[in-house]
C-alpha positions as CSV (number, residue, x, y, z in Angstrom):
1,M,8.7,27.6,49.7
2,V,10.2,29.3,52.7
3,P,13.5,30.9,51.9
4,R,16.6,29.6,53.7
5,I,19.1,32.2,54.8
6,Y,22.6,32.1,56.4
7,A,22.5,34.5,59.3
8,P,25.4,34.2,61.8
9,P,25.4,34.4,64.7
10,V,22.1,33.4,66.3
11,H,22.7,33.9,70.0
12,E,21.3,31.4,72.4
13,G,18.5,32.8,74.5
14,K,17.7,35.6,72.1
15,D,14.6,35.7,70.1
16,T,15.6,38.5,67.7
17,V,18.2,38.2,64.9
18,E,19.8,41.2,63.2
19,L,19.9,40.6,59.4
20,A,22.9,41.5,57.3
21,E,22.5,44.3,54.8
22,D,22.8,42.0,51.7
23,T,20.2,39.7,53.3
24,V,17.8,42.6,53.8
25,R,18.3,43.7,50.2
26,Y,17.7,40.1,49.0
27,L,14.6,39.5,51.0
28,R,13.0,42.9,50.1
29,N,14.1,43.5,46.5
30,V,14.4,39.9,45.1
31,L,12.0,37.8,47.1
32,R,9.6,40.8,47.8
33,L,9.1,39.7,51.4
34,G,8.0,41.9,54.3
35,R,6.8,42.0,57.9
36,G,5.2,38.7,59.0
37,D,6.7,36.5,56.2
38,G,8.4,33.3,57.3
39,I,12.1,32.5,56.7
40,L,14.4,29.7,57.7
41,L,17.7,30.7,59.2
42,F,20.9,28.8,59.9
43,D,24.1,30.0,61.5
44,G,26.6,27.3,60.4
45,T,26.7,25.5,63.8
46,G,24.2,22.8,63.0
47,W,21.1,24.7,64.1
48,E,18.1,25.8,62.0
49,Y,15.7,28.6,63.2
50,R,12.3,29.3,61.9
51,G,11.6,33.0,62.0
52,L,9.2,35.7,61.0
53,I,10.4,39.0,59.5
54,E,9.8,41.9,61.9
55,R,11.4,44.7,60.0
56,L,13.1,45.5,56.7
57,E,13.9,49.2,56.6
58,G,16.7,50.7,54.5
59,R,19.8,48.6,55.1
60,E,18.6,47.1,58.3
61,G,16.3,44.3,59.2
62,T,15.3,41.9,62.0
63,A,13.6,38.5,62.3
64,R,11.9,36.9,65.4
65,I,12.8,33.3,66.1
66,V,9.7,31.1,66.7
67,A,11.3,27.7,66.7
68,R,14.8,26.1,66.9
69,E,15.9,22.7,65.7
70,R,19.2,20.9,65.9
71,V,20.0,19.3,62.5
72,P,22.7,16.6,62.6
73,L,25.3,16.9,59.9
74,A,24.6,14.5,57.0
75,I,28.2,14.3,55.9
76,P,29.8,11.0,57.0
77,V,33.5,12.0,56.6
78,R,35.4,15.2,56.9
79,I,37.1,16.2,53.6
80,T,39.5,19.1,53.3
81,L,40.3,20.4,49.8
82,A,43.7,22.0,49.4
83,Q,43.4,23.8,46.1
84,A,46.2,25.6,44.3
85,L,45.0,29.1,43.2
86,P,43.8,28.9,39.6
87,K,43.6,31.6,37.0
88,G,40.7,34.1,36.8
89,D,37.5,33.5,38.7
90,K,37.8,29.7,38.7
91,M,38.3,29.6,42.4
92,E,34.8,31.0,42.9
93,F,33.3,28.1,40.9
94,I,35.4,25.6,42.9
95,V,34.3,27.0,46.2
96,Q,30.6,27.0,45.2
97,K,30.6,23.4,43.9
98,A,32.9,22.1,46.6
99,T,30.4,23.4,49.2
100,E,27.6,21.6,47.4
101,L,29.7,18.4,47.4
102,G,30.1,18.5,51.2
103,V,33.7,19.6,51.7
104,A,34.4,20.7,55.3
105,R,37.3,23.0,54.6
106,I,39.1,24.6,51.7
107,V,42.7,25.6,51.9
108,P,43.9,27.7,48.9
109,F,47.6,27.6,48.3
110,R,50.3,29.1,46.1
111,S,52.5,26.5,44.3
112,A,55.5,26.9,42.1
113,R,53.3,27.2,39.0
114,T,50.6,29.5,40.5
115,I,50.3,32.7,38.5
116,P,51.3,35.6,40.9
117,R,48.5,37.6,42.4
118,R,48.6,41.3,43.0
119,T,47.9,43.3,46.1
120,E,47.1,42.2,49.7
121,D,44.0,44.3,49.5
122,R,42.7,42.4,46.5
123,A,43.6,39.1,48.2
124,A,41.5,40.1,51.2
125,R,38.5,41.0,49.0
126,R,38.8,37.7,47.2
127,L,38.8,35.7,50.5
128,K,35.7,37.6,51.7
129,R,34.0,36.9,48.4
130,W,34.8,33.1,48.5
131,R,33.4,32.9,52.0
132,R,30.2,34.6,50.9
133,I,29.9,32.2,48.0
134,A,30.3,29.3,50.3
135,A,27.6,30.6,52.6
136,E,25.2,31.1,49.6
137,A,26.0,27.6,48.3
138,A,25.2,26.2,51.8
139,E,21.9,28.0,51.7
140,Q,21.0,26.6,48.4
141,C,22.0,22.9,49.0
142,G,20.5,22.6,52.5
143,R,23.7,22.3,54.5
144,T,23.5,23.5,58.1
145,D,27.2,24.2,58.2
146,V,29.4,26.4,56.0
147,P,32.9,25.2,55.0
148,E,35.8,27.0,56.5
149,I,37.9,28.8,53.9
150,A,41.5,29.5,55.0
151,E,43.7,32.4,53.9
152,P,45.9,31.4,51.0
153,L,49.1,29.7,52.1
154,P,52.5,28.7,50.6
155,F,52.5,25.0,49.4
156,R,54.5,23.7,52.3
157,E,52.4,25.4,54.9
158,A,49.2,24.1,53.2
159,L,50.5,20.5,53.6
160,E,50.9,21.2,57.3
161,Q,47.2,21.8,57.7
162,A,46.4,18.1,57.4
163,G,45.2,16.6,60.6
164,P,47.1,13.7,62.2
165,E,44.3,11.2,61.5
166,A,43.6,12.2,57.9
167,V,44.4,10.1,54.9
168,K,46.5,12.6,52.9
169,I,46.5,12.4,49.1
170,L,48.1,14.7,46.5
171,F,46.8,14.3,43.0
172,W,49.6,14.4,40.4
173,E,49.4,13.6,36.7
174,S,52.9,12.2,36.7
175,E,52.2,9.5,39.3
176,P,53.1,6.3,37.4
177,E,51.6,3.6,39.6
178,R,49.1,4.6,42.3
179,S,45.5,5.4,41.2
180,V,42.7,6.9,43.2
181,R,40.8,3.7,42.7
182,G,43.7,1.8,44.3
183,I,43.8,4.1,47.3
184,L,40.0,3.9,47.9
185,K,40.2,0.1,47.9
186,G,42.7,0.1,50.7
187,D,41.7,-0.4,54.4
188,A,43.1,3.0,55.4
189,A,40.7,4.8,53.0
190,R,37.7,2.5,53.5
191,F,37.6,3.2,57.3
192,A,38.9,6.8,57.3
193,K,36.9,9.5,58.9
194,E,39.0,12.3,57.4
195,F,40.7,13.0,54.1
196,F,43.0,15.8,53.1
197,L,43.1,16.2,49.3
198,V,45.5,18.3,47.3
199,V,44.8,19.5,43.8
200,G,47.4,21.5,41.8
201,P,47.1,24.5,39.5
202,E,46.8,24.7,35.7
203,G,50.4,23.8,35.1
204,G,50.3,20.9,37.6
205,I,52.4,20.1,40.6
206,T,56.1,20.0,40.1
207,G,58.2,16.9,40.8
208,E,59.9,18.7,43.7
209,E,56.5,19.6,45.3
210,A,55.4,16.0,44.9
211,E,58.5,14.8,46.7
212,Q,57.8,17.4,49.5
213,A,54.4,16.0,49.9
214,R,55.6,12.4,50.1
215,Q,58.1,13.4,52.8
216,A,55.1,14.9,54.7
217,G,53.3,11.6,54.6
218,F,51.1,12.2,51.5
219,L,50.3,9.5,48.9
220,T,50.5,10.7,45.3
221,A,47.8,9.5,43.1
222,S,46.7,9.7,39.5
223,L,43.2,10.3,38.3
224,G,43.7,8.4,35.1
225,R,44.8,9.0,31.5
226,L,42.7,12.1,30.8
227,V,44.1,15.5,31.6
228,L,41.4,17.5,33.4
229,R,41.0,21.2,33.8
230,V,41.8,22.3,37.3
231,E,38.2,23.0,38.2
232,T,37.0,19.8,36.7
233,A,39.7,17.8,38.6
234,A,38.7,19.2,41.9
235,L,35.0,18.5,41.5
236,A,35.6,15.0,40.0
237,I,37.8,14.1,43.0
238,L,35.2,15.4,45.5
239,A,32.4,13.5,43.8
240,I,34.4,10.3,43.7
241,F,35.2,10.5,47.4
242,Q,31.8,11.6,48.5
243,Y,30.2,8.7,46.6
244,E,32.6,6.2,48.1
245,C,32.1,7.7,51.6
246,G,28.3,7.6,51.3
247,L,27.2,11.2,50.8
248,I,26.3,10.9,47.2
249,G,23.9,8.1,46.3
250,A,22.9,7.2,49.9
251,L,19.4,7.4,51.2
252,K,18.6,9.4,54.4
253,G,19.4,7.5,57.5
254,K,21.8,5.1,55.7
255,D,25.5,5.0,56.6
256,R,28.4,4.7,54.3
257,D,28.3,0.9,54.4
258,G,24.6,0.6,54.0
């Protein structure tokens, strides 16, 4: 099987691509590839490039493009996941699986119950790592795009990232009436092209934050009677929405209604 590699940017009109240091190391040391071996490159813009390795020397490498193909995005709706920063390394898991589940953008945020993080330097390293994990997950699952991962924001600023046409939903365990099932049965969700979904931290969203979200045009929704871990909640929500929107369970060439 030809390995699939994320390698931005692939410049139009150029036939040679410089490979990143970690890609060179992976191709040479893990896959044991060398000059003349074929690889499949994508740069996150919807294009795939068939290439041949020309050089893997030290930390540097190049590949020659032999064919280009525009691959249409297979994701029928745009979903943004606004995720409160969880404890430990859980965000890495969420980023990986959210990418596999077709999320278009991830907006990490700090809420009232988010455990404080330490230095700005560490925050920058974490963001770089999340973006690398997203690229690797896109390689693995066959996506031709890579979800954007924003810098962590305060809760109120994260809410402001929702587009004007998006159906905006905040998941809150204390919501007494509205369920995710009820929202998805409504016309606004059935015909939506964009969703902005907010998932809180381990301690949950506070009542004050839920009210802020309502004032910003968000619907609050409950996932049901079970209390899910933060990483489970995020993935369950994305799986539900992608199933309803036609990404999961649909055959190639079929739209969300077919």
